[in-house]
Phi, psi and omega in degrees: 000146182295312180302321180303317178294320181299321181254009172076017175295331176303321177296323178294320181289330173301309173307315181301312182297329173302333181271356181266156186257322180271143173303317181299318176297321180297315182294327176291326175292316183300325185264010184290133174233174182295144182274128180259000176257121179300324179293313180294322181298315181302317177298315179303313181297320176297325179294320177300318179294309181299323180293319176301312182296325179299308186297317184295330183264320190255345187088181183300134179287146182280070177268157184222147173295134188240015179298320183287327180293326177302314182295318181299314180298321176298317178293327180289321183292332182280345181097007175289147181282119180282145180283162174299326176300311181296323176295321174296324177297320176301313180296324178294318176295317178297324174296322179295319178297320179296316179295321177300320183291323177292322176300313181288325180304322184291347177275351179293335183292335181259006182069022182288132186291335184289338179302330186281358174291342177304338182287343179263006177248132181235118183281354175056055187305319183296319179291318181298312181298320185294316176293319179298329180284323191260339185242122178219140175058035181067021178209165177287129180291151182305323191265019180294328175211155179299315176303317179298314179302314182292320183294316181293330178293317182292329178294320178294323184290319180295326174293321175299311180300318185294321179287326173300312178300319181294314183293325174300308175302321184292317180286326182292330184229047182296341175294339179261009187264145177274350178206177188244023182216153179282160175215165181248122178235123181051041173081004182239146182277130190229161173242140179279110183252139175295141188301325183286350184253014184311315187293347186272350183246129174275122179162187177252138175286120183259324181201175176218165183286170178297324179277342180085005176279342180240130180252139177256108189251135170268119183301149185294323174299321175292326180298319182299318180295324181294320178293320174298325178290323178297326177297316181292326178291325174297314175301321180292321182297319177298322180291318179301316181292325179296322178289318180295319178296321179293318177295317181300314182295322180294326175293313178304325182293341177260018186297314182301315181299312184298318180298318176295320179296318180295318174303313183291324176299315178297322179297308186293326179296316184294316178297317183290326178301321179299319178294323172302312182296319178299321177291314181299320183276355186050054178264170183228156176288130176266163169262148183244156178213165178241029185246023177057041180245132170227121180231121178241127179243128178054047180279144179223157177288121184301338184264354179269157178303126182295337186277328184258344185289128179274120182300142183255133176254121189220144174206135174210150183139194185050251181265002184253123183256328181212157181233132176254113185261127176236168185151175183289162174296154182059020181271354175101016181297314183291322176302320186293316182287330177289324178299315178299310180293318188295319178292327180288319177296318177303309184301322186274356169262007173089017180260161173280158186245158183273061181223151167288325169217149179207136173235111191237132181276155178277138179239143177279332180214150176239116188236142181208158173220095183227137178085182184275113187263022179309132184231104184287328180296322183261005178060040183256121174293173176303313181292317177301312183294318179302307183295318177305316183289323180298315179299320175296318179299317184297323181300320184268346184296133177220183181302334189251018181263149174246125185234136170234141178222136184251137177057057188300129171078010184279169172089012179211188176309133186300318184295312183290321177295324174300311180299317179294326177295318176293327180288326178291317181297322182295318178295324180289325178299318182289334185286341181075007182285152174279142186209153175229124173231159177241146177203168180245345189291123180292329180294325175299319177297317180296321179297316184291331177288336182259332187287145177289135175083002182235133174229153178280158174208153185225149171266128181292148180222129179277105181294335181286322184255358184054036179233146181281149179263356179062021181258131181265128175245107182281136183100356176233143181273141179262173178232156187288334179064021182294314184291324180295315180294320175301315183299303181307322181278000170108012178287136182303148180300327182293324177293322179297318179301318177298317182292313182295320180293325180288327182275315191238354181102169184294327175303320180289336175290321179289334184272349186278136176262108176294151186267345191209166177288167176304139179211171176230165181281120178279121182285135174263140176297126180265169178290146182273143178278128178266116189272141177290134177292135177293129176287146182282137180287116178310328180289320178295322182292324182294331180278337180287322180237115185256156175302132181092352179299140175264127186233155172257129184265122177260152010271355186285341182059043175264155182263135173220177180244131174297115177252348170218127184296176181293131171272186180294346177267004176079024179247139176236168177245132182237136179272112178268169181306327184243345184198166175257138181230151172262135188208143179293143182301334181289346183264002176239158178222134183299127175265297182223125184290152179300325181297338175273343186258330187228152175289165175301143176063031177289137180279100183284357173295335176302321184278312197266354181234153177280165182295326180295321180289325183290324179294313178296320179300318173301320177297323179298332176289340178256328174204165185256108186249152175302319179302324179290318180300313180297320180295315180294325177302315182293321176304310181298000000 
């Protein structure tokens, strides 16, 4: 259920289910809903109290999971032959039932009503004793019947005779043997015979060694004993099946009794799980009424830590139909309304509540709108989902309903949200439902102050420590304390003046008492962004250094001539007095441009190439020679 998740009753159920033993009881807990019959509800609450007293005095009841036994009983009823394991499971459950009866009997001295459930349990002593006598250790016992005992005795005797015959053959012809002991292969006793002496031994070859040099032969005399044993085993198997079918038929005859036993175990498991939960939560039995009255003393949220949870005092009824709770954020408003509804639901499900005292009215429906209902799948915003859920709540709300709503009218324009919140409250008031809502709107507080049957309540806030006390004060409207909190936490007065003026006008600024002198927000130095250095454009560099330019090469400060301009990597080639070098453009500086040193269309090969190379290059223009190729290879 959605409401279970919204108020966290699903988590309470999960704790409750973990305390149950049987799967059927866990499923019953999962499907538990509020009880609408006052008579039944009072009985459920008594059962919870009785089970708690039983556990506190007698310890945990000896319950056992009966899921498997149900399947076994169904198989027996259909005529299937039960296995020894299944029969032992039946016996163990019957033993558990006998222990449970003894456990419940001890409660009669205290007048505990649960003790009389023992009358509905039958330990089927005859069936339990018969299974215990004939089935042991997961098998049919040797003494289950006289015939079975005799057959198994004869089988053991045949095994011994078979071994004796094999050993006799082994010792009689040991000169032909590959080893001095008998062995079992494929369920038959054999002697190891050397391959070359196969004809010397009467019998059947059952197996051979990995090398093939040794044959494992079953002696003929041993084979006769084996055949006799196989006939006896067939008789034994038939007798075992006869016994199993007899026990199965006997078990099936108790099907109706076992069915009642299983149902009673599940019921008791369900009841005792409530007692265990009450002990774990340190809960108490509530009283219930049908007069629309809810009184909780020292109530706490059952899922919160008992050491840190602040007890809640709550009361509604008589002339009060609804409560509007206000107060600062994180002040405990949501926890408070969840605590009230959760304890009411627990009580109406027959559970004890986490209150020192509680008087809780029965409700026909529990309705709530808590949390952000944003639904991306249905394209619903927070406000749209909120309104959709609220409208559904209003459709179902009636005189016997309990409604809780968190942050009424939130998620939209404050002025419009306030109007919607008041309209919702008015509709709830007309429905006669009991309700608790939380809000921050001051206009809603004023409405609650004037409306009949509605009162304000506030969550207390410690101004000294800036912490909520989680205490609810009914009859007083709360304040958000936003300006006070912001002031105490260091917001400059100038910002506060702007905020107060925007919210309540200039007059409110004059009436506000600032907690500290004027201040400003001290800016902290933030980290600096490191920008990537721009790469030099090779085109610009190539224009900076032209062929023939006179440049100074650092750090030696020697003069050279550019013989190859800057490439895309920012490297150029310079002719030095004795060699040509490649150098980064950052290590050279323009000395004299080529335009000032040489005439236009000057042949720079005169400077950069030897006479021999110029002659070869001249030849290349006329023909392609091997000498030229070699020379070019050397240059490269």
